[in-house]
Each structure stands twice: as C-alpha cells, then as structure tokens.
C-alpha positions in Angstrom: -10.4 -30.8 -13.7 -8.8 -27.8 -14.0 -10.3 -27.7 -17.9 -13.7 -27.5 -16.0 -12.7 -24.9 -13.6 -11.4 -22.4 -16.4 -14.5 -22.8 -17.6 -16.5 -22.8 -14.4 -14.3 -19.3 -13.8 -15.0 -18.4 -17.7 -18.9 -18.8 -17.4 -19.0 -17.1 -14.0 -17.5 -14.4 -15.2 -19.7 -13.9 -18.3 -22.4 -14.0 -15.9 -20.7 -10.9 -14.0 -19.8 -9.2 -16.9 -23.9 -9.3 -18.0 -24.8 -8.9 -14.6 -22.7 -5.8 -15.0 -23.1 -4.2 -18.4 -27.3 -4.3 -17.6 -26.4 -2.3 -14.1 -24.1 -0.4 -15.9 -27.2 0.7 -18.2 -29.4 2.1 -15.9 -26.4 4.5 -13.7 -25.6 7.8 -14.4 -22.8 8.1 -17.6 -20.8 10.0 -14.7 -20.9 6.6 -12.3 -20.8 4.0 -15.3 -16.9 5.5 -16.4 -15.3 4.3 -13.2 -12.1 7.4 -13.6 -9.4 6.7 -11.5 -9.5 7.5 -8.2 -6.0 9.8 -8.2 -4.6 8.0 -5.6 -1.2 7.1 -5.1 -1.9 3.8 -4.1 -4.2 0.5 -5.5 -7.5 1.2 -3.4 -10.4 -0.2 -2.2 -13.5 0.9 -0.1 -17.0 -0.7 1.1 -17.2 -3.8 -0.1 -14.4 -5.1 -2.1 -16.5 -6.6 -5.4 -16.1 -3.4 -7.0 -12.2 -1.7 -5.1 -10.6 -1.7 -9.0 -13.1 -0.2 -10.8 -10.7 2.9 -11.1 -7.7 2.3 -11.4 -4.6 3.7 -13.0 -2.5 2.8 -15.9 0.3 0.5 -15.2 2.5 0.1 -18.4 5.8 0.4 -20.4 5.4 4.2 -20.3 3.2 4.8 -17.1 3.7 3.7 -13.5 6.5 1.5 -15.0 8.7 1.0 -11.9 5.9 0.8 -9.0 4.3 -1.3 -6.8 1.3 -0.7 -8.0 3.2 -2.5 -11.1 4.5 -5.0 -8.8 1.0 -6.3 -8.0 -0.3 -6.4 -12.0 2.9 -8.7 -12.3 1.9 -11.2 -9.6 -1.9 -11.3 -10.9 -0.3 -12.1 -14.0 1.8 -14.9 -12.3 -1.8 -16.3 -10.4 -2.7 -16.4 -14.0 0.0 -18.5 -15.3 1.3 -15.6 -17.6 4.4 -14.6 -16.5 7.3 -16.7 -14.2 7.8 -15.8 -10.6 11.6 -14.1 -11.4 9.6 -11.6 -13.5 7.5 -10.3 -10.3 10.3 -6.9 -10.1 7.9 -3.9 -9.9 9.4 -2.6 -13.6 6.6 -2.8 -16.7 8.7 -4.0 -19.3 8.9 -6.6 -22.2 7.8 -9.0 -20.5 5.1 -8.4 -18.5 3.9 -6.1 -22.0 3.7 -9.4 -23.4 2.0 -11.5 -20.7 -0.7 -8.4 -19.7 -1.6 -8.7 -24.0 -2.0 -12.6 -23.3 -4.0 -12.3 -20.2 -6.1 -9.4 -21.9 -6.8 -12.2 -24.8 -8.2 -14.4 -22.4 -11.6 -11.9 -21.5 -13.4 -11.7 -24.1 -14.6 -8.1 -24.8 -11.2 -6.9 -23.0 -9.0 -4.9 -25.3 -5.9 -6.6 -25.6 -3.5 -3.1 -25.7 -0.6 -4.8 -23.1 -1.4 -2.1 -20.6 -3.6 -2.2 -17.7 -5.8 0.4 -17.3 -9.3 0.5 -15.8 -10.5 -2.3 -18.1 -8.0 -4.5 -17.2 -7.8 -3.8 -13.5 -11.8 -4.3 -13.7 -11.7 -7.6 -14.5 -9.0 -8.3 -12.6 -11.2 -7.4 -10.0 -13.4 -9.8 -10.0 -11.3 -12.9 -8.7 -11.0 -11.0 -5.3 -12.8 -13.2 -2.8 -13.0 -13.8 1.5 -11.8 -16.8 2.0 -12.2 -17.2 5.8 -15.5 -15.2 6.2 -14.3 -12.1 7.8 -15.8 -10.0 5.7 -12.3 -7.8 4.0 -11.0 -9.6 1.0 -8.1 -11.8 2.1 -7.3 -13.7 -1.6 -7.0 -13.3 -5.3 -8.2 -16.8 -6.5 -6.0 -17.0 -10.5 -6.5 -19.7 -13.1 -3.6 -21.6 -12.1 -2.3 -20.5 -8.3 -3.9 -18.0 -5.5 -2.3 -15.7 -3.2 -3.0 -13.6 -0.3 -3.7 -10.0 -0.5 -5.6 -7.6 2.1 -6.7 -3.8 2.6 -5.8 -2.0 5.2 -8.2 0.5 6.8 -6.6 3.2 4.3 -7.8 1.4 1.5 -4.7 -0.2 0.5 -3.9 -3.2 -1.1 -1.0 -5.6 0.5 0.3 -8.4 -1.1 3.4 -10.9 -0.7 5.7 -10.1 -4.0 7.8 -12.3 -6.0 10.3 -13.1 -2.7 7.5 -13.4 -0.3 7.9 -9.8 0.9 5.1 -8.0 1.9 4.5 -4.2 0.0 2.0 -1.9 -0.3 0.9 -2.1 -3.7 1.4 2.3 -4.8 1.9 4.7 -8.0 4.6 6.8 -7.3 7.2 4.2 -5.9 9.1 1.2 -6.3 10.2 -1.5 -3.2 9.4 -4.4 -5.3 13.0 -5.8 -7.0 
C-alpha cells in the first residue's frame, strides 16, 4: 500500500506541477519568478498552498546554521531521507546528501544539494489543513507526517527532532 500511496502522491504532484506551469505561462515574469521574500523567517500569508514559493536558501554555505535549516531537516526526516538524529539546524554533509536524494524524487527539480526556491516550493505542496480550520497544520511526508503551524505574523512553527517547538528563522539557531 505504501507504493500505491507514493505513486498517488507523485501523480498528484505531477498534476499540480502541470497546473502551476500553465498558470505560470499566464502570469507576468515578475509574478512567476517567486523571488525571495527577504524575511528573516519562513513566511506565509493568506492561502497556504503557495506559502513556500519565495523562501531563501539553506545550504552548506547559506543559512547553514539556522532554524530554517532545522525545518528543512524535519521535512527530509518526514520524507525518509534523514534520521531524527540529523535534525540539528546545521546543514552539514548528511543534510546535503539527504537533500540531493530528496530532490532526485521529483522530476524536473534540479539536484544541487541546497534547498532554494524551487525545492521549498516542491516541499510546500505537501502542507495540508487536516482539521479543516482553514490553517495549515500538517506536513504530509512520504514516510511520516508532522505538525506545523503558522502564527498571525506568518511565521512557521514546528517541532524539532526532540519535539521541542521552534520558529523557522534564517538568522538564529535554537535547534540542536
């Protein structure tokens, strides 16, 4: 059944990507580019379906030690690419390799080992409102799900590897 679920997710992702491509063709270049928001934290507002289309980079050279990196590691963990012990907010070799493996799952996504705009956009497709209250509350992973929320200022909150609540910021690291 896991294979069927994975296939269904890939099919939904493909349909979503085709829809986004068609809509992107009708958008102006600036609207379609999804440039980085410049905020100090992983941000969302309005409908959460496109919240992560303008996130900054986390990589071995950019925002390496941050809570945004910690959130990215939580996504890798949920999708079975990183062990829970690797969720520490430090984008090292293990996270780099796990990111490359994660990127390789998605056709058309470049495999460069850094989580930039396109990678965050792909991950954002799996944010869901499970309880029906109109707010994002779950990341649906290939292997496991985790609780995630967005506060009134648009900042994303999530549990780190040990279950402690964190805010996904680019300029600080409290995950360890």
